[in-house]
C-alpha positions as CSV (number, residue, x, y, z in Angstrom):
1,X,24.2,-1.6,-7.3
2,X,25.0,-4.4,-4.9
3,X,22.7,-7.3,-5.7
4,X,23.8,-9.6,-3.0
5,X,21.4,-8.3,-0.3
6,X,23.2,-10.2,2.4
7,X,21.5,-10.6,5.8
8,X,24.4,-9.4,8.0
9,X,22.7,-8.1,11.1
10,X,20.0,-8.8,13.6
11,X,17.4,-6.6,15.3
12,X,15.1,-6.8,18.3
13,X,11.3,-6.6,18.1
14,X,10.0,-3.1,18.7
15,X,8.2,-2.8,22.0
16,X,6.0,0.1,22.9
17,X,2.7,1.0,24.7
18,X,0.8,3.7,22.9
19,X,0.7,2.7,19.2
20,X,2.7,0.9,16.6
21,X,3.0,0.9,12.8
22,X,4.9,-1.7,10.7
23,X,5.4,-1.3,7.0
24,X,7.9,-1.9,4.2
25,X,9.2,1.7,4.1
26,X,10.5,3.6,7.2
27,X,9.2,6.9,5.8
28,X,5.7,5.4,5.4
29,X,5.8,3.9,8.9
30,X,6.7,7.4,10.2
31,X,3.8,9.0,8.4
32,X,1.4,6.5,10.1
33,X,3.0,7.1,13.5
34,X,2.4,10.9,13.1
35,X,-1.3,10.2,12.5
36,X,-1.5,8.2,15.7
37,X,0.2,11.0,17.6
38,X,-2.2,13.6,16.2
39,X,-5.2,11.7,17.6
40,X,-6.0,9.4,14.7
41,X,-6.7,5.7,15.2
42,X,-5.4,2.5,13.6
43,X,-7.7,2.9,10.5
44,X,-6.6,6.6,9.9
45,X,-3.0,5.6,10.2
46,X,-3.3,2.7,7.9
47,X,-4.7,4.8,5.1
48,X,-1.9,7.4,5.7
49,X,0.6,4.5,5.3
50,X,-1.1,3.2,2.2
51,X,-0.9,6.6,0.5
52,X,2.8,7.1,1.6
53,X,3.7,3.7,0.2
54,X,2.1,4.7,-3.1
55,X,4.7,7.5,-3.1
56,X,7.8,5.6,-1.9
57,X,7.2,2.2,-3.5
58,X,5.3,2.8,-6.7
59,X,6.3,-0.4,-8.4
60,X,4.4,-2.3,-5.8
61,X,1.4,-0.2,-4.9
62,X,-0.6,2.9,-5.6
63,X,-4.1,4.4,-6.3
64,X,-4.2,2.4,-9.6
65,X,-4.4,-0.9,-7.7
66,X,-6.7,-2.7,-5.3
67,X,-6.7,-3.0,-1.5
68,X,-8.2,-5.1,1.3
69,X,-8.7,-4.0,5.0
70,X,-9.5,-5.9,8.2
71,X,-10.4,-3.8,11.3
72,X,-10.6,-4.9,14.9
73,X,-12.7,-2.8,17.2
74,X,-11.2,-2.9,20.7
75,X,-14.4,-1.7,22.3
76,X,-16.7,-4.4,20.9
77,X,-14.3,-7.1,19.8
78,X,-15.9,-7.0,16.4
79,X,-13.9,-7.6,13.2
80,X,-15.1,-6.2,9.9
81,X,-13.5,-5.8,6.6
82,X,-13.6,-4.0,3.2
83,X,-13.1,-5.7,-0.1
84,X,-11.5,-3.0,-2.2
85,X,-11.0,-5.0,-5.4
86,X,-12.2,-3.7,-8.7
87,X,-14.1,-5.4,-11.6
88,X,-13.4,-5.8,-15.3
89,X,-15.0,-3.5,-17.7
90,X,-18.6,-4.5,-18.5
91,X,-17.6,-4.8,-22.1
92,X,-14.8,-7.4,-21.5
93,X,-16.2,-10.8,-22.4
94,X,-14.6,-14.1,-23.4
95,X,-16.2,-13.6,-26.8
96,X,-14.4,-10.3,-27.2
97,X,-11.1,-11.8,-26.3
98,X,-11.6,-14.8,-28.6
99,X,-12.6,-12.3,-31.3
100,X,-9.2,-10.7,-30.9
101,X,-7.5,-14.1,-31.3
102,X,-6.9,-14.9,-27.7
103,X,-7.4,-18.3,-26.0
104,X,-6.4,-20.4,-23.1
105,X,-3.2,-21.3,-25.0
106,X,-2.5,-17.8,-26.2
107,X,-3.8,-15.3,-23.7
108,X,-3.1,-11.6,-23.9
109,X,0.2,-10.3,-22.5
110,X,-0.1,-9.8,-18.7
111,X,0.6,-6.1,-19.5
112,X,-2.2,-5.8,-22.1
113,X,-4.6,-2.9,-21.3
114,X,-7.4,-5.6,-21.5
115,X,-6.1,-6.9,-18.1
116,X,-6.7,-3.6,-16.4
117,X,-9.4,-3.8,-13.8
118,X,-11.1,-0.8,-12.1
119,X,-8.7,0.4,-9.3
120,X,-10.4,-0.3,-6.0
121,X,-7.7,1.2,-3.6
122,X,-8.9,4.9,-3.5
123,X,-12.4,3.9,-2.6
124,X,-11.1,1.5,0.0
125,X,-8.9,4.2,1.5
126,X,-11.8,6.7,1.7
127,X,-14.3,4.0,3.1
128,X,-11.8,2.8,5.7
129,X,-11.5,6.3,7.1
130,X,-15.2,6.9,7.0
131,X,-16.3,3.5,8.5
132,X,-13.5,2.7,10.9
133,X,-11.6,6.0,11.4
134,X,-11.6,8.2,14.5
135,X,-13.3,11.1,12.8
136,X,-10.9,13.4,14.6
137,X,-8.9,14.0,11.4
138,X,-10.2,14.8,7.9
139,X,-9.2,12.7,4.9
140,X,-7.1,15.6,3.8
141,X,-5.2,15.5,7.0
142,X,-4.8,11.7,6.8
143,X,-3.2,12.0,3.3
144,X,-1.1,15.1,4.1
145,X,2.0,13.1,5.0
146,X,2.0,11.3,1.6
147,X,1.4,14.6,-0.2
148,X,4.4,16.1,1.4
149,X,6.6,13.1,0.5
150,X,5.5,13.4,-3.1
151,X,6.0,17.2,-3.3
152,X,9.2,17.6,-1.4
153,X,10.7,14.3,-2.5
154,X,12.3,11.4,-0.6
155,X,15.5,9.3,-1.0
156,X,14.7,6.0,-2.7
157,X,15.4,3.0,-0.4
158,X,17.7,0.0,-1.4
159,X,15.2,-2.8,-2.0
160,X,12.7,-0.4,-3.6
161,X,15.4,0.9,-6.0
162,X,16.3,-2.6,-7.0
163,X,12.8,-3.7,-7.8
164,X,12.1,-0.3,-9.5
165,X,14.9,-1.0,-11.9
166,X,14.0,-4.6,-12.4
167,X,10.4,-4.0,-13.0
168,X,11.1,-1.2,-15.6
169,X,13.5,-3.6,-17.3
170,X,10.7,-6.3,-17.5
171,X,8.3,-3.8,-19.0
172,X,10.9,-2.7,-21.6
173,X,11.5,-6.3,-22.5
174,X,7.8,-6.6,-23.1
175,X,7.9,-3.5,-25.4
176,X,6.4,-1.1,-22.9
177,X,7.8,2.2,-21.6
178,X,6.9,3.4,-18.1
179,X,5.3,6.8,-17.9
180,X,7.5,9.8,-17.2
181,X,5.9,10.6,-13.8
182,X,7.6,7.5,-12.4
183,X,11.1,8.1,-13.8
184,X,13.7,10.9,-13.6
185,X,14.5,12.2,-17.0
186,X,13.6,8.8,-18.5
187,X,15.9,7.0,-16.0
188,X,15.1,4.8,-13.0
189,X,16.0,6.5,-9.7
190,X,19.0,5.0,-8.0
191,X,19.3,4.0,-4.3
192,X,19.5,7.2,-2.3
193,X,18.5,9.5,-5.1
194,X,15.8,12.0,-4.2
195,X,12.6,11.3,-6.2
196,X,9.6,13.7,-6.5
197,X,6.2,13.0,-7.9
198,X,4.2,16.2,-8.1
199,X,1.5,14.6,-10.3
200,X,0.8,12.0,-7.6
201,X,0.8,14.8,-5.0
202,X,-2.0,16.5,-6.9
203,X,-3.9,13.3,-7.3
204,X,-3.8,12.7,-3.5
205,X,-4.7,16.3,-2.8
206,X,-7.9,15.9,-5.0
207,X,-8.8,12.7,-3.2
208,X,-8.2,14.4,0.2
209,X,-10.4,17.4,-0.7
210,X,-13.2,15.7,-2.6
211,X,-13.2,12.0,-1.5
212,X,-13.4,9.0,-3.8
213,X,-15.5,10.9,-6.4
214,X,-12.4,12.8,-7.3
215,X,-10.9,9.6,-8.5
216,X,-13.8,7.9,-10.1
217,X,-15.2,10.9,-11.9
218,X,-13.7,14.0,-13.5
219,X,-10.0,14.7,-14.4
220,X,-8.4,11.5,-13.0
221,X,-11.1,9.2,-14.4
222,X,-10.9,10.7,-17.8
223,X,-7.1,10.3,-17.8
224,X,-7.5,6.7,-16.9
225,X,-9.9,5.9,-19.6
226,X,-7.9,7.9,-22.2
227,X,-4.7,5.8,-21.7
228,X,-6.6,2.5,-21.5
229,X,-8.5,3.2,-24.8
230,X,-5.3,4.5,-26.5
231,X,-3.8,1.0,-25.8
232,X,-6.7,-1.2,-26.9
233,X,-8.6,-1.5,-23.7
234,X,-12.4,-1.3,-23.4
235,X,-13.0,0.3,-20.0
236,X,-15.5,3.2,-19.8
237,X,-16.2,6.1,-17.5
238,X,-19.3,4.3,-16.4
239,X,-17.1,1.3,-15.3
240,X,-15.2,3.7,-13.0
241,X,-18.1,5.7,-11.7
242,X,-20.1,2.6,-10.8
243,X,-17.4,1.2,-8.6
244,X,-17.8,0.9,-4.9
245,X,-16.2,-1.0,-2.0
246,X,-17.9,-4.0,-0.4
247,X,-18.2,-4.3,3.3
248,X,-17.5,-7.9,4.2
249,X,-17.7,-10.3,7.1
250,X,-14.3,-12.0,7.6
251,X,-14.0,-15.8,7.5
252,X,-11.9,-17.6,10.2
253,X,-10.8,-20.9,11.6
254,X,-9.6,-22.1,15.0
255,X,-6.1,-23.6,15.6
256,X,-5.0,-24.6,19.1
257,X,-6.9,-21.9,21.0
258,X,-6.3,-19.1,18.5
259,X,-8.5,-17.9,15.6
260,X,-7.0,-16.7,12.2
261,X,-9.2,-14.2,10.4
262,X,-9.1,-13.7,6.6
263,X,-10.9,-11.9,3.8
264,X,-13.5,-14.1,2.1
265,X,-13.6,-14.7,-1.7
266,X,-12.7,-13.4,-4.2
267,X,-9.6,-13.2,-2.0
268,X,-7.5,-16.3,-1.4
269,X,-7.8,-15.9,2.4
270,X,-9.6,-19.2,2.3
271,X,-6.4,-21.0,1.2
272,X,-4.7,-19.9,4.4
273,X,-7.5,-21.3,6.5
274,X,-7.7,-24.6,4.6
275,X,-3.9,-25.0,5.1
276,X,-4.2,-24.3,8.8
277,X,-7.0,-26.9,9.1
278,X,-5.0,-29.6,7.3
279,X,-1.8,-29.0,9.3
280,X,-3.8,-29.2,12.6
281,X,-3.7,-33.0,12.1
282,X,0.1,-33.2,12.4
283,X,2.5,-32.9,15.4
284,X,4.4,-30.1,13.7
285,X,6.2,-28.9,16.8
286,X,7.7,-32.4,17.4
287,X,9.1,-32.5,13.8
288,X,11.3,-29.5,14.5
289,X,11.3,-26.1,12.8
290,X,12.2,-26.3,9.1
291,X,13.1,-30.0,9.4
292,X,12.6,-32.3,6.4
293,X,9.4,-33.8,8.0
294,X,8.1,-30.3,8.8
295,X,8.7,-29.0,5.3
296,X,7.4,-32.1,3.6
297,X,4.1,-32.0,5.4
298,X,3.9,-28.2,4.9
299,X,4.5,-28.6,1.1
300,X,1.9,-31.4,0.7
301,X,-0.7,-29.5,2.6
302,X,0.0,-26.3,0.6
303,X,-0.6,-28.2,-2.6
304,X,-3.9,-29.4,-1.4
305,X,-5.0,-26.0,0.0
306,X,-4.0,-24.2,-3.2
307,X,-5.7,-26.7,-5.4
308,X,-9.0,-26.4,-3.4
309,X,-8.7,-22.6,-3.7
310,X,-8.0,-22.7,-7.4
311,X,-11.0,-25.0,-7.9
312,X,-13.5,-23.0,-5.9
313,X,-12.5,-19.4,-5.7
314,X,-13.7,-16.5,-7.8
315,X,-16.1,-13.6,-7.7
316,X,-18.8,-14.7,-5.2
317,X,-21.4,-12.9,-7.3
318,X,-20.7,-15.5,-10.0
319,X,-19.7,-18.6,-8.1
320,X,-21.4,-20.6,-5.4
321,X,-18.7,-21.4,-3.0
322,X,-19.3,-24.0,-0.2
323,X,-17.0,-22.2,2.3
324,X,-18.6,-23.9,5.3
325,X,-18.1,-27.3,3.7
326,X,-14.4,-26.6,2.9
327,X,-13.7,-25.2,6.3
328,X,-15.3,-28.2,8.1
329,X,-12.7,-30.0,10.2
330,X,-13.7,-33.4,8.9
331,X,-13.0,-32.3,5.4
332,X,-9.5,-31.2,6.3
333,X,-8.9,-34.4,8.3
334,X,-9.7,-36.4,5.1
335,X,-7.3,-34.3,3.1
336,X,-4.6,-34.8,5.8
337,X,-5.0,-38.6,5.5
338,X,-3.9,-38.4,1.9
339,X,-0.5,-37.2,2.9
340,X,2.3,-39.8,2.9
341,X,5.5,-39.0,4.9
342,X,7.8,-40.7,2.5
343,X,6.7,-39.5,-1.0
344,X,4.9,-36.7,-2.8
345,X,1.2,-36.9,-3.8
346,X,-0.1,-37.4,-7.4
347,X,0.3,-34.4,-9.7
348,X,-2.2,-31.6,-9.4
349,X,-2.2,-28.7,-11.9
350,X,-3.3,-25.2,-11.1
351,X,-3.4,-22.5,-13.8
352,X,-3.2,-18.9,-12.7
353,X,-0.8,-16.2,-13.4
354,X,0.7,-14.5,-10.3
355,X,2.5,-11.3,-9.4
356,X,4.3,-10.4,-6.2
357,X,4.4,-6.6,-6.2
358,X,2.4,-5.7,-3.2
359,X,2.7,-4.0,0.2
360,X,1.4,-5.3,3.5
361,X,1.3,-3.1,6.6
362,X,-0.5,-3.0,10.0
363,X,-1.3,-0.6,12.8
364,X,-2.4,-1.0,16.4
365,X,-3.4,2.1,18.3
366,X,-3.4,3.1,22.0
367,X,-7.0,1.9,22.4
368,X,-6.2,-1.5,21.1
369,X,-7.9,-1.1,17.7
370,X,-6.0,-2.8,14.9
371,X,-6.0,-2.4,11.1
372,X,-4.5,-5.0,8.9
373,X,-4.1,-3.7,5.3
374,X,-2.8,-4.8,1.9
375,X,-2.5,-2.8,-1.3
376,X,-1.2,-4.0,-4.7
377,X,-0.9,-3.3,-8.4
378,X,-0.2,-7.0,-9.1
379,X,2.9,-7.3,-11.2
380,X,5.7,-4.7,-11.1
381,X,4.1,-1.3,-12.0
382,X,1.0,-3.4,-13.0
383,X,0.2,-2.7,-16.7
384,X,2.9,-0.1,-16.9
385,X,0.3,2.4,-18.2
386,X,0.4,5.8,-16.3
387,X,-2.5,8.1,-16.8
388,X,-1.5,11.6,-17.9
389,X,-0.5,13.9,-15.0
390,X,-1.7,11.4,-12.4
391,X,1.6,10.0,-11.0
392,X,0.6,6.3,-10.7
393,X,0.4,3.2,-12.9
394,X,-2.7,1.0,-13.5
395,X,-2.9,-2.5,-12.2
396,X,-3.1,-5.6,-14.4
397,X,-5.1,-7.8,-12.0
398,X,-7.2,-9.1,-14.9
399,X,-4.3,-11.4,-15.8
400,X,-5.5,-13.6,-12.9
401,X,-8.6,-14.6,-14.9
402,X,-8.9,-18.0,-16.6
403,X,-9.9,-18.1,-20.3
404,X,-11.5,-21.5,-19.8
405,X,-15.3,-21.4,-20.4
406,X,-17.3,-22.2,-17.3
407,X,-14.3,-21.9,-15.0
408,X,-15.2,-20.4,-11.6
409,X,-12.7,-17.7,-12.2
410,X,-13.5,-17.3,-15.9
411,X,-13.3,-13.9,-17.4
412,X,-16.6,-12.0,-17.8
413,X,-17.8,-8.4,-17.9
414,X,-18.1,-6.6,-14.6
415,X,-16.5,-9.5,-12.7
416,X,-13.8,-9.5,-9.9
417,X,-10.9,-11.9,-10.4
418,X,-9.4,-14.4,-8.0
419,X,-7.4,-12.2,-5.8
420,X,-4.0,-13.1,-4.2
421,X,-3.7,-10.2,-1.7
422,X,-4.8,-10.9,1.9
423,X,-4.4,-9.2,5.3
424,X,-4.9,-11.2,8.5
425,X,-5.8,-10.8,12.1
426,X,-5.3,-13.2,15.0
427,X,-7.5,-13.4,18.1
428,X,-8.1,-15.9,20.9
429,X,-10.8,-18.4,20.1
430,X,-13.6,-16.7,22.1
431,X,-16.3,-16.4,19.6
432,X,-18.4,-13.7,21.4
433,X,-15.7,-11.2,22.5
434,X,-12.5,-12.3,20.8
435,X,-9.3,-10.7,22.2
436,X,-6.8,-9.4,19.7
437,X,-3.5,-11.2,19.6
438,X,-1.9,-9.9,16.4
439,X,-2.2,-8.1,13.1
440,X,-0.1,-9.9,10.6
441,X,0.5,-10.5,6.9
442,X,3.1,-11.5,4.3
443,X,2.8,-10.1,0.8
444,X,3.8,-11.8,-2.5
445,X,1.3,-13.5,-4.8
446,X,0.7,-17.2,-3.8
447,X,3.3,-16.8,-1.1
448,X,0.7,-15.0,1.0
449,X,-1.3,-17.8,2.6
450,X,1.9,-19.8,2.9
451,X,3.6,-16.9,4.6
452,X,0.7,-16.3,7.0
453,X,0.8,-19.9,8.2
454,X,4.6,-20.1,8.4
455,X,5.1,-16.9,10.5
456,X,2.1,-17.9,12.7
457,X,3.6,-21.3,13.4
458,X,7.0,-19.7,14.1
459,X,5.3,-17.9,17.0
460,X,2.7,-20.3,18.1
461,X,4.5,-23.6,17.7
462,X,8.1,-22.6,18.1
463,X,7.9,-19.6,20.5
464,X,9.5,-17.0,18.3
465,X,8.9,-13.3,18.8
466,X,7.5,-11.3,15.9
467,X,10.9,-10.2,14.6
468,X,12.3,-13.7,14.8
469,X,9.2,-15.1,13.1
470,X,9.8,-12.8,10.1
471,X,13.5,-13.4,10.1
472,X,13.3,-17.2,9.9
473,X,14.0,-18.8,6.5
474,X,10.8,-19.6,4.5
475,X,9.5,-22.2,2.1
476,X,7.6,-21.2,-1.1
477,X,5.7,-23.8,-3.1
478,X,4.9,-22.8,-6.7
479,X,3.5,-24.7,-9.6
480,X,5.7,-24.3,-12.7
481,X,3.6,-24.5,-15.8
482,X,6.6,-24.8,-18.1
483,X,7.9,-28.0,-16.5
484,X,4.5,-29.3,-15.2
485,X,5.9,-29.6,-11.7
486,X,5.5,-28.2,-8.2
487,X,8.7,-26.4,-7.3
488,X,9.8,-26.2,-3.6
489,X,11.8,-23.1,-3.1
490,X,13.9,-23.1,0.0
491,X,15.5,-19.9,1.4
492,X,19.1,-19.7,2.4
493,X,19.4,-20.8,6.0
494,X,17.6,-24.1,5.6
495,X,20.1,-26.9,5.9
496,X,21.4,-28.6,2.7
497,X,20.7,-32.0,4.3
498,X,17.0,-31.0,4.5
499,X,17.0,-30.0,0.8
500,X,18.6,-33.4,-0.2
501,X,16.1,-35.4,1.9
502,X,13.2,-33.6,0.3
503,X,14.6,-34.4,-3.1
504,X,14.8,-38.1,-2.0
505,X,11.1,-38.0,-1.2
506,X,10.3,-36.8,-4.7
507,X,10.1,-33.1,-4.4
508,X,11.7,-30.8,-7.0
509,X,13.8,-28.5,-4.9
510,X,15.3,-25.1,-5.6
511,X,17.9,-24.4,-2.9
512,X,19.3,-22.0,-1.7
513,X,17.5,-18.9,-2.7
514,X,19.7,-15.9,-1.8
515,X,20.0,-12.1,-2.3
516,X,17.3,-10.2,-4.0
517,X,15.7,-13.4,-5.2
518,X,14.4,-13.7,-1.6
519,X,11.6,-11.5,-2.8
520,X,10.0,-14.8,-3.7
521,X,9.3,-15.3,0.0
522,X,7.4,-12.0,0.4
523,X,7.8,-9.2,2.9
524,X,5.8,-9.3,6.1
525,X,4.8,-7.3,9.1
526,X,3.6,-8.4,12.6
527,X,2.3,-6.5,15.6
528,X,1.2,-8.5,18.7
529,X,-0.7,-7.5,21.8
530,X,1.5,-8.8,24.6
531,X,4.0,-11.7,24.3
532,X,1.5,-14.5,24.1
533,X,3.8,-16.5,21.9
534,X,6.1,-16.9,24.9
535,X,4.5,-19.9,26.5
536,X,6.8,-19.7,29.5
537,X,5.3,-16.4,30.6
538,X,1.9,-16.0,32.2
539,X,0.7,-12.6,31.1
540,X,-0.6,-9.9,33.4
541,X,-3.0,-7.2,32.2
542,X,-0.1,-4.7,32.0
543,X,1.9,-7.2,29.9
544,X,-1.0,-7.5,27.5
545,X,-0.8,-3.8,26.9
546,X,2.7,-4.0,25.5
547,X,2.9,-4.0,21.7
548,X,5.6,-6.2,20.1
549,X,6.4,-5.7,16.5
550,X,8.6,-6.9,13.7
551,X,9.3,-5.9,10.1
552,X,10.6,-8.2,7.4
553,X,14.4,-8.0,6.7
554,X,13.7,-8.9,3.0
555,X,12.3,-5.3,2.6
556,X,13.4,-1.8,3.5
557,X,10.9,-1.3,6.2
558,X,10.6,-1.1,10.0
559,X,8.2,-1.1,12.8
560,X,7.9,2.1,14.8
561,X,6.1,2.8,18.1
562,X,5.8,5.2,20.9
C-alpha cells in the first residue's frame, strides 16, 4: 500500500440549493443524501450517515462508542443539543483500581476492559431522530442504507484501509486480537476489497425495529456484558439499561459578529470558545495566514485554553464549573496579556490520554435545518473487544479519566469522562433569532478545538471558501508527557522559514508532517449557508440559499448536494 498520501489535486467547494451532506466516506454521504431526497430532514440524514460510517469506517466509529449532536431549527432559530456520552460502570471506583495495583504512575492499559464506558451512540441516534427528525421516515428507514452497506458489502476506501491496518497492528502489539466480525478470514481488508459485516447489519436492524431498548437490553446488551466480564471488566446489565441521553443547551461565544456554538461539559467545546476569546485580542489578519507571528500567538493561546479546560472540565454532575466566569471577555483579555511575541510562556503540564479515531459530519436540508454530529470509539477500534455476533467494537473512553484523587476528571462509578469529541455550529450574533452561517467540525482528539478555530479563521479572517479552509495546512499543539514539553506540529505546506523562526522563539517544532501522519490534524467537514466568508460580496436572499460545502482531503470523504 502506498503510504505517501500525496496531495496532488485540488477540488472546488460543492454548491447546491436543496440539501447537502459532508462526511469522511462518500458512500456514507450518499446514504445521507438519499434520506434527504426521500423527505427526511437534516437530523434524519445525520443519523443515517452515522450508521453508514459505522459500517464503512469501523476503526473510528460505531454503536460501541459515543456521540454528540447539535441541531439548528430553521423555523425558530433555536439551537439544541444531545450529549450522547456514556458513563463508567457504577462499580468502577478508584479504590477498585488501586486494589488491582493501578495508580497515576501505572494506570491500566488504554485497551483494558476497565476503560470501557457505556456506549452512548445508539441512544443518541434514536433520540436525535425522535427529537429533531422530520417524523416522515421511521428509524428503520433511516438506518436502511447502512444495513444494506453491511449486508451487501462495500469496497474499503484508501485512508480507511490504512488506519484499519494500523489500528489492528497497534492492538496486536498490545497483545489483543480484534474480533472476527471486523476482519476477513483473520486478515485486515485491503484498499478496494469488498467487506461485509452481516453481524452489524443485524444489530442495526434490531435498533431500527425496536429502538434503543434493542441495544441496552436483550441480546446485544448481554453480549456486551459477556465480553467485558470475560476480560476483567465490571460493567453490568444495569449499567447499560439505566443509560440515557442528555438534552443540553449549547454554550457559545461571539467573535467579530459571528457566534460559535459548542457542546458544554463534559465535552471540551469550552476549550474552543476560550481559545476564540483569547485570540480576539490580537490582529490576526494583519499577521498573515500561517506566518510565524500568527502561529506563535495561536500556539500560546492554545496552551492557555487547553490548560483551563484540563483544570475545570469533567462530568458536570460531579464538578462545579464556572463556565460564565471562564467565558467572560475580561478573563480572556487577562490571559491574552500574558502572551509575549518573542518567547514561549512558562511550562504548563496537562495530563490526559487522547485518541483521534472519530468521525465528524454535517447536514443542511432544504428548509435550512442543520445537524452537526460527531461519533467516536476513542482510540483505533477502541478497546478492541467485539461483542459476539454484534459487528462492532467497544470504546475505551475511560482512558480519559485521571487517577488523581480529587481531580475534577477523576475516575468514579457512574461518571462521564472529559470528552474530546465536539460538533459545532456557527450563526450570526443575533441572540434572539440567530441566522445559521455554517455547520462545521474537525475530528481528532485534542486537535478538535484547535481545528474548529483554525478553519473558522481561514474563512472569517482570510476569506477562504469551505474547501480552501479545510485544505489549508494546519497546526497541532500537543503536550508530550515523555519529554515534558509542548510539541508544535506543523503540516507540510507551512514554510520552513516559519518553522525555524518558531524554534528561535523557544517552541519545540515538528516539521514537516506529511503522508498519512497528517491524520494528526484531523478530518473536517464544513457546510455554509451562502458565501458570507467572501467579504467582497453583499449577499442577496437568493445567495443566502446557496449551500457551499467542503470535505477534508486528509480523509476519503466528500460533500454531496442536490
